N, C-alpha and C positions, 0 to 999 in steps of 0.2 A: 271742386270736382276734378277728377284726374282725366288726362287725355285718353282717347281711345288707343288701344294697342293694335298691332298688326293683325292679331287674331280677331279683334272686334271688327276691323274693317273687312276681313275675309268673310266673317259671318254675315255682315251687312250685304256684301256683294252677292252672296249665295242665298239671300233672303231669310237667313236664320236670326237676324237681329234687326230691330227697327231703330231709326235714329232717335236719340233721346234729347233732353234739354241741353246737354253739354254741347252737342254738335251744333245746335242752333245758336249757342252763345259763343263758342270758341271759333275764332277765325282760322286758326291753324288746322283744326280737325275738318272744318268745312272745306278748306283748300285741298286737303288730302283726299277728301271724298270727291270733290270735283275732278281732281287729277285722275283718280281711279275710274270715274265715269267716262272721262275723255279717252283714257287708255283702252277701256273696254269697247268703246265705240269705234276707235281706230282698228282694233284687232278684228272686230266683227265685220268692218267694211273691207278689210284686206283679204277676205276669203276669196281665193281664185275661182273663176267660173270653170266648170268642167263640162266639156261638150258631150252631147248625147252619143256621138260617134265613139268617143273614148270609152264611155261606160259600156256601150254595146260591145266593143272589142274585148273589154275585160270579161264581160259575161260570156262571150263566145269561147275565150280561152279557158274559163272555168269549166264550161260544159265539155269542152274537148278533153281536158285533163281528167274529168270524171269518167269519161268513156274509155280512156286508155287502160290497158291491163296494168296490174300492179307490177312494179319492178321486181327483178329476181331477188334482190337483197331483202325485200320484205318477207319472202318465203324463208330465206335463210335466218332472218330474225326470229320467226316463229319456231323454226327447227332448233335454234340455239336455246330458246326459252324452254322448249319441251325437254331438251337434253339436260338442261340445268335442273329442271323439276324432277326428272328421273334420278339424277345423281343425289339430290337432296333427299328424296324419298328412300333411295337405297341406303344412304348413310344413316338415316333415322331407323330404318329397319335393322341394319346390322348392329347398331348401338343397342337396340332392344334385345338382341340375342347375345350380347357380350356377357361373358361369365365374370362375376365379381371375384375379387381376390379372396382366397380362403381366410376365414376369420382367425385372428391371432388370440391365443389364450392369454388370460391375465398373467399367468406365470411367465410366459415368453416375453410379454410387454415389460414386466417388472425386471426381468433379467436383462433385457436390452437397455433399459433405463439405468440400471446400476452399472453396466459396463461403460455407458456413455459418461456417467457421473465420475467414475474412477479414472477416466482418461484425462490426462493433464492438457491434452492438445485438442482443440476444436475439430469437429468432423470435417469442416470445410477446408482445413489445411491438408488433409490426407492426399487429395489429388496433386497437390503441389510437390509432395515428396517424390512422386513418380518421375518428375522432371529431372531430379538430381540423383536418382539411383543409377549405379553403374552396372 
């Protein structure tokens, strides 16, 4: 039988796996199980006591903050959100009314292609020529 893995021990700690025959026979896995049980007991016993006065003070602070008016920046946040929404809506509306480019006839397309094909120089080079013209 193979030893339990860390995942197996975690599943056992959370009640997702029951100990099997291997744990009963293997001293190493039993020791690890006992170590985990002891560590859990130490952690649970180390929980600090919280006084009622402390909890009542926290509750009062929460109620006080709930009754306070919202800070000014909260209203600014809503205004900025609304302005952004208006800008997006305006942009989408203007895009809807955008006039498309006029269609190019087949003859014009073939003419442009033949001019590009006859040129020995790539079109991307043309802007570079303007740097050296006098």
